[in-house]
C-alpha positions, 0 to 999 in steps of 0.5 A: 298394567302388565307386569313383565315377568322376570327371567328365571335363573337356570343351571344354563344361566351365566353371571357377569363374573363367570363370563368375564372368567371364561373370556379372560384366558382368551383376551389375555392371549390376544393382548400378547399376541399384539404386543409381540407383534408391536415388539417385532415389528419395532425391534425389525422396522428397519430395512429387512433383506436376504443373506449376503444383502449389502443393505442387510444388518442381519448376522448372514447380512453385508452390509458391514462390509459394504459400509467399510467399501464406501468409506473407502471411496468404493461405490456400491450399486444393488442389480437384481437383473442379468441386465444389469449385471452384464452390463456392468463390466470394466477396468473399474468394476468389481462384479459381485455374484451372489448365489450364481447356482440360482442363475439358469444355464442360459443366464449363467452363458450371457454372464460368462459372455459379458465377462470373458472379455472385461478387464475388471474382477468378477467375484463369484460366491459358491459356484457348483457344479455346472455353474463352475463349468460355464462361469469358469471354464477349466474350473472343477469343484472337488469337494466341501470342507468346513468353513474355519481358520486358515493360513493363506499359503499363496502369493496373492497380496489380499491372501497375505495381508488378511493372514488367516480368514474363515474359509471353506466351503466348496474347494476348487481344482484347476489344471490352468498354470496360472491360477492362484490357489489359497487357502489349501486343503488337500490340494484343494483350495477355497479361494481361487484366482483366474487372471482374464485378458490384461488386469481382469481376473476372476475369483471364485470363493467356496464360501461366503462367510467372510463376508456376513456381518458376524465375522467380519471383525474375525480373524482377517474376514475384514482385509481379505473382503475388502481387498477381494471387493475393492480392488476397482472404484466401483462395486456391483452387487449382483442379486439373482432374482427369481422374477428375473424376465431373463430367467425364461429366456433360452431352453433351458428356462427356470427349471434348468437351475443349478440344483446340484448340492454340492453348491450354494452359500449355506443352503441359500438356494434351498427351500427356506432360503427362499423364503421371505424372513417375514413369511417365518416371522408370521408362521412362528405367530401363528405357531405362538397363537395356536399355542396359547389356544390350545392351552386356553381351551385345554385348562380347568375353568375351576373345581368340580361343582355339583349342579342342581337338577332342574328336575327329580325322577324317581328311581322306580320311574326310571326303571319303568321307562328302561322296561318300557323300552325293552318291551317295546324293542322285544329285548328280553335277552337283554333284560334278562341278563339285567335281571340276572346280573342285579341277581347275581350281585345281591347274592354274592356278598350273602355267600362270601364271594367277592364282587369279581367272581360274580359273574364266575359260574365255576365260583357262584354255582357252588357257593349257591348250591350248597346253601339251597335246602332243595336237593337237585335243583338247578340255580346254574339256569336261572343265574346264567341260562339262555334267554326267555323265548317269550314274555311269560318265560321272562316273567316266570324268570323273574319270580323263580329269582325272587325265589332264589334270592329269598332262600339264600337270605332266609338259609 
């Protein structure tokens, strides 16, 4: 019968308790991430969309105004392609264009052609730069002002009924005599109405704030937004899409979008505005995971402990082993430096010299010379001299250092 040998316990072996202490931090971090992910998924489990989306309940969404319009009998249809938007204009339709600066020059020209002769209403949200020249000829974006509560100061019935509203952003100017400029500031208007053919018109809104969910209950924002968008029984909400096939048509192509800095709905055309919200939340969770991992890896495992060495080695053996290494490498200079440093460290306390000054010839040598009984001897060559030329000179240096130390001790 063969006996099974017991596995010896070494300093590298870990008990189950030690293993649990090592991994419990990681398990806790994973648990926190799982709980946070489930909580975020539960909180944000509803329909999530972008800015000014009538399906979005986020602060910068527009679900509130869309629901109010539906309660008033206005149908709201969301379209994402130019073909759908271009086929929408009619006498009973309001076409709302969100982010017209995202459209290419070819798309803007097609949209203007489709709406120019329409008897309906076209509402453009914060068009800027070349967008205005193509979508509303004769209008110029002159400045950019803060969004703040402003009085209407115009004859537009919708503005007079709404009263003060949170208006600002891009401010427009035009030479058209029949244009109506509302909420003016220094002669420039963030709300401009351009009458078209028959009962049709075009509305330029310098900022989208009156349509945001978080601002709809402030000032006269709800009233103004509902009157601008609810003047017809049918509302087509056009959200330009980057994957619209019409973006590749025309000479300009996708690269001819209006990227000027004077337009856009609070940066909705910027890089961050184009990133889906799911990616932003995913990045936040990854950052949280990295922070927790850094804290877990950087923590102390507990108080410092003295670990039992598996083998005890005598000091003489360590000295002999180092000497053999020096001899194998012919490192007489290094061996001599070690011998001289050790000798200086041993005799400096006997001479009243501090350890910091033990390696200073200007301090140590006068003290050694004063203690020696042999006149004319040169301790400097022994304690700070050049490296020995051969092994015999190294052995002689060792003997002379021992003699010097004995003389200092006995004098």
